[in-house]
Each structure stands twice: as structure tokens, then as C-alpha cells.
C-alpha positions in Angstrom: 0.0 0.0 0.0 1.6 3.2 -1.2 2.2 6.5 0.5 -0.4 9.1 -0.7 -0.6 11.9 1.8 1.7 14.3 3.6 0.4 16.3 6.6 2.0 19.4 8.0 1.2 20.4 11.6 2.8 23.6 13.0 4.0 23.1 16.5 2.6 25.3 19.3 1.7 27.7 16.5 0.3 30.8 18.3 3.0 30.7 20.9 5.7 30.1 18.4 4.7 33.1 16.3 5.0 35.2 19.5 8.4 33.8 20.2 9.5 34.3 16.5 8.4 38.0 16.6 9.9 38.7 20.1 13.3 37.0 20.7 13.0 37.9 24.4 10.3 35.2 24.7 12.4 32.4 23.2 13.2 29.6 25.6 10.6 31.0 28.1 7.2 29.6 29.0 4.5 31.5 27.0 0.7 31.3 27.1 -1.4 33.0 24.5 -4.6 34.4 26.0 -7.7 36.2 24.6 -7.4 39.1 27.2 -4.8 40.0 29.8 -6.6 38.6 32.8 -6.0 35.7 35.2 -9.7 34.8 35.0 -9.5 33.8 31.3 -8.1 30.7 29.7 -5.0 29.7 27.7 -5.6 29.6 24.0 -2.1 28.1 23.4 1.1 27.3 25.2 4.7 27.1 24.2 6.6 23.9 24.7 8.4 25.4 27.6 5.0 26.0 29.3 3.7 22.6 28.3 6.6 21.0 30.0 5.3 22.5 33.2 1.8 21.1 32.7 0.1 24.1 31.0 -2.5 23.0 28.5 -4.8 24.6 26.0 -8.1 25.7 27.7 -6.6 25.8 31.2 -7.5 28.8 33.4 -4.7 31.3 33.5 -4.6 31.4 37.3 -4.1 27.6 37.3 -1.4 27.8 34.6 0.5 30.4 36.6 0.4 28.2 39.7 1.9 25.3 37.7 4.4 27.5 35.8 5.8 30.5 37.8 7.1 33.1 35.4 4.6 32.2 32.7 4.6 35.0 30.1 1.0 36.0 29.3 0.6 37.3 25.8 -2.7 38.6 24.3 -3.4 36.8 21.0 -3.0 38.7 17.7 -5.5 37.2 15.2 -4.3 39.3 12.2 -0.7 38.3 12.8 -1.4 34.6 13.0 -3.5 34.8 9.9 -0.7 36.7 8.1 1.9 34.1 9.1 -0.5 31.3 8.2 -0.7 32.5 4.6 3.1 32.8 4.5 3.4 29.2 5.6 0.9 28.0 3.0 2.9 29.7 0.3 6.2 28.2 1.7 4.8 24.7 1.6 3.3 25.4 -1.8 6.8 26.1 -3.2 7.7 22.5 -2.2 4.5 20.7 -3.1 1.0 21.8 -3.9 -1.2 22.3 -0.8 -4.4 20.1 -1.3 -6.4 21.1 1.7 -5.9 23.7 4.5 -7.3 21.8 7.5 -7.0 24.6 10.1 -4.8 27.7 10.8 -1.9 25.4 11.7 -2.5 22.3 9.6 -2.5 21.4 5.9 -2.5 18.3 3.8 -0.8 17.6 0.5 -1.2 14.8 -2.1 1.8 12.8 -3.1 2.0 12.0 -6.8 4.2 9.7 -8.9 7.7 9.1 -7.5 6.8 11.4 -4.6 5.1 8.4 -3.1 8.4 6.6 -2.5 9.7 6.9 1.1 12.9 8.5 -0.1 11.2 11.2 -2.2 8.4 11.9 0.3 11.0 12.3 3.1 13.0 14.7 1.0 9.9 16.8 0.3 9.2 16.9 4.0 12.7 18.1 4.8 12.5 20.7 2.1 9.2 22.0 3.6 10.8 22.4 7.0 13.8 24.2 5.5 11.5 26.5 3.4 9.4 27.5 6.4 12.5 28.1 8.5 14.3 30.1 5.9 11.4 32.2 4.5 8.9 32.5 7.3 10.8 32.2 10.6 13.6 30.1 12.2 11.6 29.6 15.4 8.5 28.1 13.6 8.7 24.4 13.7 6.4 21.8 12.2 5.8 18.1 12.5 5.1 16.2 9.3 3.4 12.9 8.9 3.4 10.7 5.7 1.0 7.9 5.3 -1.4 6.1 2.9 -4.3 8.4 3.8 -4.8 11.9 5.4 -6.1 10.6 8.7 -3.1 8.3 9.3 -0.8 11.1 8.0 -2.1 13.4 10.8 -1.7 10.6 13.3 1.9 10.1 12.1 2.6 13.8 12.5 1.4 13.7 16.1 3.8 10.8 17.0 6.8 13.0 17.2 6.6 16.6 18.4 8.1 19.1 18.1 9.9 19.2 14.7 9.1 15.6 13.9 9.0 13.6 10.7 7.2 10.2 10.8 6.2 7.8 8.0 3.6 5.1 8.3 3.9 2.7 5.4 1.2 0.3 4.4 3.4 -2.5 5.5 3.5 -1.0 9.0 -0.2 -1.5 9.4 -1.9 -2.3 11.7 1.0 -3.0 14.1 2.4 0.5 14.0 -0.9 1.8 15.5 -1.1 -0.6 18.5 1.0 1.5 20.9 -1.3 4.6 20.4 -4.2 5.6 22.7 -7.7 5.7 21.3 -7.7 9.4 21.7 -4.6 9.8 19.6 -6.9 9.5 16.6 -8.7 12.6 15.3 -12.4 12.3 16.0 -12.1 10.2 19.1 -12.4 12.5 22.1 -13.1 11.7 25.8 -16.8 11.2 25.2 -16.3 8.8 22.3 -13.7 7.0 24.3 -16.2 6.4 27.1 -18.6 4.9 24.5 -15.9 2.5 23.3 -15.3 1.5 26.9 -18.9 0.6 27.3 -18.4 -1.8 24.4 -15.4 -3.3 26.0 -12.9 -1.5 23.6 -10.1 -0.1 25.7 -7.1 -0.1 23.3 -6.3 0.3 19.6 -5.6 -3.4 19.0 -9.2 -4.2 20.1 -10.6 -1.4 17.9 -8.8 -2.6 14.8 -9.8 -6.2 15.4 -13.5 -5.3 15.1 -15.5 -6.4 12.1 -17.2 -3.8 9.9 -20.5 -4.7 11.6 -19.1 -4.4 15.1 -17.3 -1.1 14.2 -20.6 0.3 13.0 -22.3 -0.7 16.2 -19.6 0.9 18.3 -19.8 4.1 16.3 -23.6 4.0 16.2 -23.5 4.6 12.4 -22.9 2.2 9.5 -21.4 5.0 7.5 -18.9 6.0 10.2 -18.2 2.4 11.1 -17.3 1.4 7.6 -15.3 4.5 7.0 -13.1 4.0 10.1 -12.7 0.3 9.4 -11.0 1.1 6.0 -9.1 4.2 7.1 -7.4 2.3 9.9 -6.3 -0.2 7.3 -4.7 2.5 5.1 -7.4 2.8 2.5 -7.7 6.2 0.9 -11.4 7.3 1.0 -12.7 10.4 -0.7 -13.8 13.1 1.8 -17.6 13.6 1.7 -18.5 17.1 0.5 -19.9 19.3 3.3 -22.4 22.0 3.1 -22.3 25.0 5.4 -25.4 25.3 7.6 -25.0 28.7 9.4 -22.8 31.8 9.6 -23.0 33.6 13.0 -21.2 35.7 15.5 -21.5 36.5 19.2 -19.9 39.0 21.5 -19.8 39.6 25.2 -20.3 43.4 25.6 -17.7 45.4 27.5 -19.1 47.3 30.5 -19.3 50.6 28.7 -21.5 49.1 26.0 -23.9 47.2 28.2 -26.7 49.6 27.2 -29.5 49.4 24.7 -27.6 51.6 22.3 -24.4 49.7 22.8 -26.0 46.4 22.2 -27.7 47.7 19.0 -24.4 49.0 17.7 -22.4 45.9 18.4 -25.1 43.7 16.9 -25.1 45.9 13.8 -21.3 45.3 13.6 -21.9 41.5 13.9 -24.4 41.7 11.0 -21.9 43.5 8.9 -19.3 40.8 9.6 -21.6 37.9 9.0 -22.9 39.4 5.7 -19.3 39.9 4.4 -18.4 36.4 5.5 -21.5 35.1 3.6 -20.4 36.7 0.4 -16.8 35.6 0.8 -17.9 31.9 1.0 -20.4 32.5 -1.8 -23.6 31.6 0.0 -27.0 33.2 0.4 -29.1 33.2 3.6 -32.8 32.5 4.0 -33.2 33.2 7.7 -31.9 35.5 10.4 -31.9 35.0 14.2 -30.7 37.3 16.9 -30.4 36.9 20.7 -29.5 38.9 23.8 -28.4 37.6 27.1 -28.9 39.9 30.1 -26.9 40.4 33.3 -29.6 38.6 35.3 -29.3 35.5 33.2 -32.4 36.1 31.2 -32.3 35.5 27.4 -34.3 36.9 24.6 -34.2 35.6 21.0 -36.2 36.0 17.9 -35.8 35.2 14.2 -37.4 35.6 10.8 -37.4 34.2 7.3 -35.7 36.2 4.5 -35.9 36.3 0.8 -32.7 34.6 -0.2 -30.1 37.4 0.0 -26.4 38.1 0.8 -26.3 41.9 0.9 -25.7 43.8 4.0 -28.5 46.4 3.6 -31.4 43.8 3.5 -29.9 41.9 6.4 -29.6 45.2 8.5 -33.2 46.0 7.7 -34.3 42.6 8.8 -32.2 43.0 12.0 -33.8 46.4 12.6 -37.3 45.0 12.4 -36.4 42.2 14.8 -34.7 44.6 17.2 -38.0 46.6 17.7 -39.4 43.5 19.4 -36.8 43.4 22.1 -37.6 43.8 25.8 -37.4 47.4 27.0 -35.8 46.6 30.3 -32.7 44.7 31.5 -29.0 45.3 31.1 -27.6 43.4 28.0 -24.5 41.4 28.6 -24.0 39.4 25.4 -25.4 39.6 21.9 -25.4 37.1 19.1 -26.8 36.6 15.6 -26.9 33.8 13.1 -27.7 33.5 9.4 -29.3 30.1 8.5 -31.1 28.3 5.7 -27.9 28.8 3.6 -27.6 27.8 0.0 -24.6 28.2 -2.3 -24.9 30.7 -5.1 -25.4 28.1 -7.7 -28.6 27.0 -5.9 -29.9 30.4 -4.9 -32.8 32.3 -6.4 -31.8 36.0 -6.5 -34.5 38.6 -6.4 -35.9 39.8 -9.7 -36.2 43.4 -8.4 -33.6 45.9 -9.6 -33.1 47.4 -6.1 -32.2 44.0 -4.6 -29.7 43.3 -7.4 -28.2 46.8 -6.9 -27.7 46.5 -3.2 -26.1 43.1 -3.7 -23.7 44.7 -6.2 -23.1 47.5 -3.7 -22.2 45.1 -1.0 -19.7 43.4 -3.2 -18.2 46.8 -4.1 -17.9 47.6 -0.4 -16.0 44.4 0.1 -13.6 45.3 -2.6 -13.0 48.8 -1.1 -12.5 47.3 2.4 -10.0 44.8 1.1 -8.1 47.6 -0.6 -8.2 50.4 2.0 -8.9 48.5 5.3 -11.7 46.5 6.8 -13.5 49.5 8.2 -13.1 51.9 5.2 -16.8 51.8 4.3 -19.8 50.5 6.2 -23.5 51.4 6.8 -24.4 54.0 9.4 -25.8 51.4 11.8 -22.3 50.3 12.7 -20.9 53.9 13.0 -18.8 54.2 16.1 -18.5 50.5 16.5 -15.5 49.9 14.2 -13.4 48.5 17.0 -16.2 46.7 18.7 -16.5 42.9 18.5 -12.9 42.3 17.1 -12.3 39.2 15.1 -11.5 36.2 17.2 -8.5 34.0 16.7 -9.1 31.7 13.8 -8.7 28.0 14.1 -10.6 26.2 11.3 -11.8 29.2 9.4 -9.0 31.3 8.2 -9.8 34.6 6.5 -7.7 36.0 3.7 -5.0 38.2 5.1 -5.6 41.9 4.5 -2.4 44.0 4.8 -4.4 47.2 4.8 -6.2 46.1 7.9 -3.2 45.8 10.1 
């Protein structure tokens, strides 16, 4: 069974970018956090911090107890996105990138003589050198090479940091027996508990299941069959996915916990969601909004829409829904979601000239904002809220880097 996939996984990515940009942080324990407060959690940790027990998602106060001297760095979304695109281009100079899996992971197809262990290994080393020489000498990656993407990702996780691991078809299934169930993508603590209920406590037992038994354990014939063949190195085509929603939420800062503040931030969220909708080439058929109040109460409402993707019609729909809000209470968090999404090829645009014009206008605004900065033009509803609800750190959805926005 031949090698078909190469998987690149950047090591401690957010923390490594900070250490790359600031040499004073190199060799020190670093935690990337959303805000500079001990009450928040760690978004990422450097290997120096991990060695002390600091983990992603751990409360900062707990991390600082485990790791005295921990450097707390507020995450920089735009910078991580910028470096991400630099890395993708660096990898692309060595081998075409087939699929960007997340902000710090990407998969590549091996073709022809690239599928030999010698050539695949040479490409992996070239990738490491290209990232080091053209993006940053403190940015390390682990690379896995295997017969399919899932096993290539597993291989990449076997040696960190700066690892290079091959799993050949001839290595299967024995090479996997030493792994934990949770070392496989898609098997988390909850799924592991399900396996335990079926008497499956290790990888050898899992691989020894028949297709029927695997389907029973997974609770799905489709998932069971897929895992049965993936674990044996078969290369299965990924099932196409369809986006279901586009949404945003934001906890209001104290100075905006007013009716006017909530309205302005929500308007900003609608602007962001509408621009995102157009960037992925979808149209929405429904809008929902919600407000959570300081006393714990929650208000939510929604409406159907004529299929649209322009900002103006979405703002009008939001405005009509906003009129139905409670008149008392201190808002603490606002959220909105666009649903009933259809790709452009399946949408039925309006026949009215006005609707077509405002759609064209929205696309024109997108072009202006990409050229002159993300807040260059917007509708008046978001005036004064340009810096409200900043973009969160991207993990699986990576926006195009906009140099004018930094």
C-alpha cells in the first residue's frame, strides 16, 4: 500500500509566532490568552509551558500556579493569519497544498515518484527548511506521511516538536497498536467512554472489530465502515460538506452594556456575517438574533428572508427584529446567526432591480475594504463600532490576510 498523503502540523503555533516575533520570549514559557486577565483561559502554550503542565483551555490562574514566570501574551488574530498564509505559500513552493485543514494544519497529495519513502521524506525536509528560511527560524512543524490523510495526521502527532514520521502500508496495523484511542482525530473523551462501554479499551481491540461491530460501536454504519477502512490505510474520498450557518456573538464590554451599545455591536456583527456570507459565496434564508442579560435572562427572535447576501437587507431585517426586544434589562451578550444557507449556484436571487443593486453595492464595499482597510466603508448602523467585536483568533476558518487592515 503506497504513501499518498503528507500532513503538515505547525508546533505550538500561536506561541511560536509570538516567540518568533519577540526573541526575548524564546526559551521562556508562554501562554497566548484572549485578554490580559488571570480569569481567562490559555488559547495556546509554548513547549516550555507545556513541560510545566500548562494545557490549552486551562484557566490562566491555574497555569500560573503550575508555571511560575509564565509570560501571558494577548493573542493577535491578524498576525497569526498573516503568518499562516506565508506558511501555506512556503509549503506550496515545495509541493501543492491540497487542503488547508486549520490555521496550523494542511494536507498535501503525493503523486508519482513522490510516493516513495525517499522522495516523500526529501519533500518533508524541504518543507521544514523552506518555512525556517522564508517565514521564521523559530517556527517548527511536525510532518506525517501515510497512505491516507487521517493516518498522516496521526503520524505527525507521533513526534513533536519538529518531527518527521512515516507510516507505510506494510507497517499497518501493528504501528498503531501503541497509540491511545484518543490519539486518533475524531475520538475524544466522550467517544472513548462509548468505546469502553463496548469493551474497547485499546487500539488493537478497535482494529480487530469487524465492519458490523465497528458500525455498532460508532452508532453509524457510514462512520463504522469509514473507520474500518481508514485504519487499514485505504484512501477514502472526503464527503462534501455544506455550510449550515454563519454567525457571530460577543460579550459586551461594561461601557456598551446599554440598549444603544447592544444595538451598535449587533449591527457590527451583522456587517461581519454578511461579508463572510459573500466571501464563501452563500445566500441566507433566515436571520436570528439573541440577547443575554446580566440577570441571566435570554431573549431571542428570528425571521425568514428572501434569499439574500447583501448587508443592507440583512440590516433591515435585524432592525425589524430589534424593535421586538424587551425594554428593560442590562444586556451582557449579543449574538446573531444566518441560516437556511444555499450556495450561489442553488440560490434564487431577487428579480427586483433594487435588490440586485444592493447586492452589487455590498460586493463593491467588500472590494473597497479589502483595498483600504476593513472599516473603510460601512453602513451607518455600525458607526462608532468599528473597533467593537474584534475578530477572534481563527482555528478552522482562516480569512484572507488583508495587509491594509493591520
